[in-house]
BABA-884571 format. One record per residue (C-alpha): residue in three letters; residue number from 1; x, y, z. Coordinates in pm, whole numbers. Layout:
BEGIN
+------+-----+--------+--------+--------+
| code | pos |   east |  north |     up |
+------+-----+--------+--------+--------+
|  ALA | NUM |      X |      Y |      Z |
...
+------+-----+--------+--------+--------+
***
This chain:
BEGIN
+------+-----+--------+--------+--------+
| code | pos |   east |  north |     up |
+------+-----+--------+--------+--------+
|  MET |   1 |   -109 |   9776 |  -8965 |
|  LYS |   2 |   -166 |  10136 |  -8865 |
|  GLY |   3 |   -538 |  10110 |  -8934 |
|  PHE |   4 |   -588 |   9798 |  -8725 |
|  THR |   5 |   -373 |   9918 |  -8434 |
|  SER |   6 |   -553 |  10254 |  -8424 |
|  THR |   7 |   -889 |  10079 |  -8433 |
|  LEU |   8 |   -799 |   9839 |  -8155 |
|  LEU |   9 |   -655 |  10113 |  -7935 |
|  SER |  10 |   -957 |  10341 |  -7972 |
|  LYS |  11 |  -1238 |  10084 |  -7989 |
|  TRP |  12 |  -1107 |   9779 |  -7804 |
|  ASP |  13 |  -1429 |   9711 |  -7612 |
|  ARG |  14 |  -1643 |   9712 |  -7926 |
|  PHE |  15 |  -1492 |   9391 |  -8064 |
|  ASN |  16 |  -1528 |   9033 |  -7949 |
|  ASP |  17 |  -1227 |   8804 |  -7897 |
|  GLU |  18 |  -1247 |   8645 |  -8242 |
|  GLN |  19 |  -1252 |   8983 |  -8418 |
|  LYS |  20 |   -956 |   9099 |  -8211 |
|  LYS |  21 |   -769 |   8780 |  -8295 |
|  VAL |  22 |   -823 |   8827 |  -8669 |
|  MET |  23 |   -698 |   9186 |  -8656 |
|  LEU |  24 |   -394 |   9092 |  -8448 |
|  GLN |  25 |   -311 |   8805 |  -8686 |
|  THR |  26 |   -329 |   9048 |  -8977 |
|  ILE |  27 |    -97 |   9292 |  -8797 |
|  ASN |  28 |    146 |   9010 |  -8721 |
|  TYR |  29 |    142 |   8889 |  -9084 |
|  ASP |  30 |    201 |   9238 |  -9220 |
|  ALA |  31 |    482 |   9302 |  -8971 |
|  ASP |  32 |    655 |   8983 |  -9087 |
|  ARG |  33 |    607 |   9087 |  -9450 |
|  VAL |  34 |    760 |   9431 |  -9390 |
|  THR |  35 |   1051 |   9275 |  -9199 |
|  ARG |  36 |   1121 |   9040 |  -9490 |
|  LEU |  37 |   1101 |   9326 |  -9737 |
|  LEU |  38 |   1346 |   9539 |  -9536 |
|  GLY |  39 |   1584 |   9245 |  -9505 |
|  ASP |  40 |   1564 |   9181 |  -9880 |
|  LEU |  41 |   1629 |   9547 |  -9961 |
|  LEU |  42 |   1932 |   9550 |  -9730 |
|  ASP |  43 |   2066 |   9237 |  -9899 |
|  VAL |  44 |   2015 |   9394 | -10243 |
|  SER |  45 |   2200 |   9705 | -10129 |
|  ARG |  46 |   2492 |   9498 |  -9998 |
|  LEU |  47 |   2509 |   9288 | -10314 |
|  GLU |  48 |   2507 |   9587 | -10546 |
|  ALA |  49 |   2772 |   9764 | -10338 |
|  GLY |  50 |   2988 |   9450 | -10328 |
|  ARG |  51 |   2967 |   9447 |  -9949 |
|  LEU |  52 |   2789 |   9119 |  -9882 |
|  GLU |  53 |   2976 |   8975 |  -9586 |
|  LEU |  54 |   3025 |   8600 |  -9583 |
|  LYS |  55 |   3102 |   8435 |  -9250 |
|  ARG |  56 |   3267 |   8123 |  -9381 |
|  GLN |  57 |   3303 |   7807 |  -9179 |
|  GLU |  58 |   3275 |   7434 |  -9234 |
|  VAL |  59 |   2924 |   7362 |  -9360 |
|  ASP |  60 |   2728 |   7039 |  -9387 |
|  VAL |  61 |   2485 |   7114 |  -9670 |
|  VAL |  62 |   2290 |   6795 |  -9597 |
|  VAL |  63 |   2210 |   6920 |  -9247 |
|  LEU |  64 |   2108 |   7262 |  -9380 |
|  ALA |  65 |   1882 |   7106 |  -9644 |
|  THR |  66 |   1724 |   6869 |  -9392 |
|  ASP |  67 |   1660 |   7152 |  -9146 |
|  ALA |  68 |   1504 |   7369 |  -9420 |
|  VAL |  69 |   1270 |   7090 |  -9527 |
|  MET |  70 |   1169 |   7016 |  -9167 |
|  ARG |  71 |   1088 |   7384 |  -9104 |
|  LEU |  72 |    879 |   7414 |  -9418 |
|  ARG |  73 |    682 |   7090 |  -9392 |
|  LEU |  74 |    407 |   7255 |  -9188 |
|  ASP |  75 |    349 |   7502 |  -9473 |
|  ALA |  76 |    345 |   7227 |  -9734 |
|  GLU |  77 |     65 |   6996 |  -9629 |
|  GLN |  78 |    -21 |   6913 |  -9992 |
|  HIS |  79 |    338 |   6837 | -10086 |
|  THR |  80 |    579 |   6560 |  -9999 |
|  LEU |  81 |    917 |   6709 |  -9912 |
|  GLU |  82 |   1221 |   6484 |  -9941 |
|  VAL |  83 |   1598 |   6512 |  -9903 |
|  ALA |  84 |   1829 |   6284 | -10103 |
|  PHE |  85 |   2206 |   6317 | -10071 |
|  PRO |  86 |   2480 |   6055 | -10101 |
|  ASP |  87 |   2607 |   5924 |  -9769 |
|  ASP |  88 |   2955 |   6055 |  -9848 |
|  PHE |  89 |   2844 |   6404 |  -9957 |
|  PRO |  90 |   3139 |   6622 |  -9851 |
|  LYS |  91 |   3134 |   6927 |  -9632 |
|  LEU |  92 |   3267 |   7258 |  -9761 |
|  THR |  93 |   3360 |   7607 |  -9646 |
|  ALA |  94 |   3076 |   7857 |  -9682 |
|  ASP |  95 |   2844 |   8088 |  -9489 |
|  PRO |  96 |   2584 |   7852 |  -9338 |
|  ASN |  97 |   2323 |   8122 |  -9281 |
|  ARG |  98 |   2343 |   8241 |  -9641 |
|  ILE |  99 |   2331 |   7889 |  -9787 |
|  GLU | 100 |   2031 |   7814 |  -9565 |
|  GLN | 101 |   1869 |   8135 |  -9694 |
|  VAL | 102 |   1909 |   8010 | -10052 |
|  LEU | 103 |   1772 |   7665 |  -9968 |
|  MET | 104 |   1472 |   7810 |  -9784 |
|  ASN | 105 |   1391 |   8043 | -10072 |
|  LEU | 106 |   1414 |   7772 | -10339 |
|  VAL | 107 |   1202 |   7525 | -10142 |
|  GLU | 108 |    946 |   7794 | -10052 |
|  ASN | 109 |    918 |   7885 | -10420 |
|  ALA | 110 |    868 |   7521 | -10510 |
|  ILE | 111 |    586 |   7496 | -10256 |
|  LYS | 112 |    432 |   7823 | -10372 |
|  TYR | 113 |    442 |   7761 | -10745 |
|  SER | 114 |    395 |   7387 | -10785 |
|  LYS | 115 |     84 |   7176 | -10774 |
|  PRO | 116 |     57 |   6916 | -10494 |
|  GLY | 117 |    328 |   6658 | -10538 |
|  ARG | 118 |    684 |   6576 | -10448 |
|  ILE | 119 |    955 |   6835 | -10384 |
|  MET | 120 |   1304 |   6695 | -10352 |
|  VAL | 121 |   1631 |   6854 | -10242 |
|  SER | 122 |   1923 |   6648 | -10370 |
|  GLY | 123 |   2295 |   6684 | -10415 |
|  ILE | 124 |   2584 |   6540 | -10611 |
|  ASP | 125 |   2960 |   6570 | -10592 |
|  ASP | 126 |   3046 |   6722 | -10930 |
|  GLY | 127 |   3423 |   6696 | -10906 |
|  GLY | 128 |   3554 |   7044 | -10833 |
|  SER | 129 |   3222 |   7159 | -10694 |
|  LEU | 130 |   2909 |   7039 | -10520 |
|  LYS | 131 |   2573 |   7072 | -10691 |
|  VAL | 132 |   2242 |   7101 | -10505 |
|  ARG | 133 |   1909 |   7065 | -10683 |
|  VAL | 134 |   1555 |   7160 | -10579 |
|  ILE | 135 |   1311 |   6962 | -10791 |
|  ASP | 136 |    934 |   7009 | -10805 |
|  GLU | 137 |    645 |   6861 | -11000 |
|  GLY | 138 |    477 |   7190 | -11091 |
|  GLU | 139 |    357 |   7329 | -11420 |
|  GLY | 140 |    696 |   7469 | -11513 |
|  ILE | 141 |    803 |   7824 | -11583 |
|  PRO | 142 |    684 |   7962 | -11918 |
|  ALA | 143 |    972 |   8002 | -12164 |
|  ASP | 144 |    913 |   8377 | -12198 |
|  HIS | 145 |    952 |   8421 | -11822 |
|  LEU | 146 |   1280 |   8231 | -11785 |
|  PRO | 147 |   1508 |   8519 | -11895 |
|  HIS | 148 |   1364 |   8739 | -11619 |
|  ILE | 149 |   1339 |   8520 | -11310 |
|  PHE | 150 |   1672 |   8633 | -11162 |
|  THR | 151 |   1605 |   9004 | -11210 |
|  LYS | 152 |   1500 |   9241 | -10932 |
|  PHE | 153 |   1129 |   9271 | -10850 |
|  TYR | 154 |   1029 |   9004 | -11101 |
|  ARG | 155 |    717 |   8818 | -10989 |
|  ARG | 156 |    538 |   8544 | -11174 |
|  GLY | 157 |    167 |   8533 | -11100 |
|  SER | 158 |    -34 |   8719 | -10840 |
|  GLY | 159 |   -259 |   8657 | -10544 |
|  GLU | 160 |   -191 |   8535 | -10191 |
|  ARG | 161 |    -50 |   8202 | -10304 |
|  ARG | 162 |    208 |   8378 | -10513 |
|  SER | 163 |    280 |   8684 | -10304 |
|  GLY | 164 |    634 |   8805 | -10254 |
|  THR | 165 |    879 |   9087 | -10309 |
|  GLY | 166 |   1028 |   8963 | -10636 |
|  LEU | 167 |   1376 |   8983 | -10482 |
|  GLY | 168 |   1431 |   8629 | -10357 |
|  LEU | 169 |   1592 |   8473 | -10663 |
|  TYR | 170 |   1794 |   8786 | -10735 |
|  ILE | 171 |   1939 |   8770 | -10383 |
|  CYS | 172 |   1996 |   8393 | -10402 |
|  LYS | 173 |   2189 |   8436 | -10726 |
|  GLY | 174 |   2405 |   8704 | -10565 |
|  ILE | 175 |   2474 |   8488 | -10260 |
|  ILE | 176 |   2577 |   8186 | -10464 |
|  GLU | 177 |   2795 |   8395 | -10696 |
|  ALA | 178 |   2959 |   8558 | -10392 |
|  HIS | 179 |   3060 |   8203 | -10292 |
|  GLY | 180 |   3210 |   8146 | -10637 |
|  GLY | 181 |   2922 |   7927 | -10756 |
|  GLU | 182 |   2633 |   7952 | -10999 |
|  LEU | 183 |   2254 |   7942 | -10965 |
|  MET | 184 |   2056 |   7820 | -11266 |
|  VAL | 185 |   1738 |   7660 | -11395 |
|  GLU | 186 |   1843 |   7317 | -11523 |
|  ARG | 187 |   1501 |   7221 | -11652 |
|  SER | 188 |   1150 |   7363 | -11662 |
|  ASP | 189 |    864 |   7200 | -11849 |
|  SER | 190 |    518 |   7056 | -11791 |
|  THR | 191 |    664 |   6792 | -11556 |
|  GLY | 192 |    820 |   7044 | -11319 |
|  THR | 193 |   1117 |   7270 | -11257 |
|  VAL | 194 |   1470 |   7199 | -11141 |
|  PHE | 195 |   1669 |   7479 | -10981 |
|  ALA | 196 |   2033 |   7400 | -10914 |
|  PHE | 197 |   2327 |   7577 | -10759 |
|  THR | 198 |   2693 |   7490 | -10741 |
|  LEU | 199 |   2940 |   7563 | -10464 |
|  PRO | 200 |   3315 |   7520 | -10510 |
|  LYS | 201 |   3489 |   7279 | -10280 |
|  ASP | 202 |   3788 |   7511 | -10258 |
|  VAL | 203 |   3726 |   7868 | -10140 |
|  PRO | 204 |   3798 |   8106 | -10433 |
+------+-----+--------+--------+--------+
***
């Protein structure tokens, strides 16, 4: 960012509009990346200090899942994103912003790591808790990677398609556990991966 801004400030007239646009887009992308990294590091700090604040209120998980899918559809042109919840899926008490953060991260990961195909967010009433699944049709997570996916700074793969901080799943796990639930991999094989999290109906 510093290099491009210094170049534009000192040599603005030497570049045509398209070159300026490319440099500004790069600055904007990097600024977003740094903002996400700082936010992730703050969340990690709060989790490890036991100071993650939850602003609980009545939450409609179906609405949150639908909104997350709608927001991410533009970034998933090669995927079909679907939401499938029972009509009577109950509401619960939780922090809507944090649950949305988890949903966004899981769906983004499914888009990033899976081959073109269907990605579905579904839910079931599991008695004392609600369970939400994010299902993709990717290549699956290698068995030797599974024990590490919820650890800090773990990243599977490299390159632009698989860029990231390696903190997303670690933070998601902390958020769900702070709600009294559990985040897990239910299945991962050559047909795809299923991430699932539970949320208690009654606030712990």
